[in-house]
C-alpha positions, 0 to 999 in steps of 0.5 A, a space after each residue: 233434130 232438135 225440138 223446136 222452140 217453145 211457143 213464146 211467153 210474150 204472145 198473149 202480151 202481143 196478141 192483146 196489143 193487137 187486138 187493140 189495133 186497127 189494120 193500118 196500125 198492125 201494117 205499120 208495125 209490121 213495116 217497122 218490125 226487125 224481129 222475126 219472132 215478133 212478125 212470126 207471132 204477128 202473122 199466127 196471130 193473123 192467121 186466126 183473125 178476119 178475112 180482110 187481114 190476110 193481106 197482112 199476113 202475107 205481108 208479115 211473111 214476106 218481112 220474115 223472109 227480108 229481115 233474113 234472121 230466121 231461126 234455123 227452126 220453128 214450130 208453124 203451128 200452136 201448140 205443137 207436140 213435144 219433140 215434132 220438129 219442122 224446118 221452116 220455109 227458109 230452111 227448105 228453099 237453102 236444103 233444095 239449093 243444096 239438092 239441086 248443086 248436089 244433082 249438077 255437081 254429082 248427079 245425085 237426084 232427091 225426091 220431093 212429097 208434100 201434103 196439104 189440109 183439105 178443108 182447113 178454111 172450112 173448118 175455121 169457118 163452119 166449126 171453130 178455130 180450135 177445130 183448125 188448130 187441131 188438124 193442123 197440130 196432128 198433121 205436123 205429128 203425122 208428117 214427122 213420123 215419116 221423116 225418121 231417116 238421116 237423108 230426110 227433112 220435113 219442112 213447112 211450105 205455108 201455113 198448113 203445107 208440109 214438104 219431105 224432101 229425102 234422096 230417094 223414096 222407095 214407094 210413094 203410094 205406100 207413103 200416101 197410104 200410110 198417112 191416110 191411115 193415120 188422119 182416118 185414125 185420128 178422125 175416127 170418133 170425133 166430131 167434125 169433119 175428118 183430117 184429109 190431105 191434098 198430096 203432091 210428089 216429084 219423083 227422082 225423074 220427075 226432079 231431074 227433068 225440071 231441073 234440066 228444062 229450068 237450067 238447059 243444057 248448058 252448066 252455068 259458069 259464074 257464081 252469079 250464074 249458078 246462084 240465079 239458076 239454082 233459084 229458078 230451079 227451086 221456085 219451079 219445084 215449090 210452085 209444081 209441089 204445090 200445083 199437084 197438091 191443088 189438082 189432088 184435092 181436086 180429083 180426090 177430095 171436093 167431088 166427096 167433099 164440096 163443103 171443102 172447095 167453098 170459098 167465100 167473098 174475101 177469103 185468104 187466096 192461099 187456102 184452096 
């Protein structure tokens, strides 16, 4: 894997222009943009702004997908550490499609592991945006250390959610322990809330069940049927991973850090 691109030098000028625009003007800019890089920069700008702009953030990401010109890799976190390489969501979906095809044709299964930063919305609002950025940066570093094997791919699902796809992972519980240990080491001695994750995972057996449940016993015959079946499986897998990460936070984090579960009116619906 190669290093991610350095932050665009024109981002500051774009931010200055966006800061002087109204929400309607930003919306028009998103609708008219054909540049994935510009749309990504707009999305990063919107991440750090008022809650009423979150709807525009989702629209910006949708436009990026529509453009179908995504760079193969990009940093989802500003100031990402040198040497940390993370695939985007478009790559994740293609990688899952490839692995689903490999399973259906050759019986080669895979595992899917995810981590979601808990309380990022609280950190940004109650502490500072720089504290939230620091957590996102460290999360990227931590997860990148667990994507070293040739058969592993580290990807972003959303703004603060990471997914690790691998042919097989021998010990998920050990992976959770090592990530927790790294985050606790980073949090020790720092002011503010700790860096915590909500985890979710699907073992090879769970992945097999979801594929068979979605596609059914009958294998697709035409090219169109194959494409539709794979897309359905990928969507179900990502949705299930997200659901498990949320459930983990509700069970293991929110009871001990209730402030992380607090959501203000108009807050980003993606931040749970």
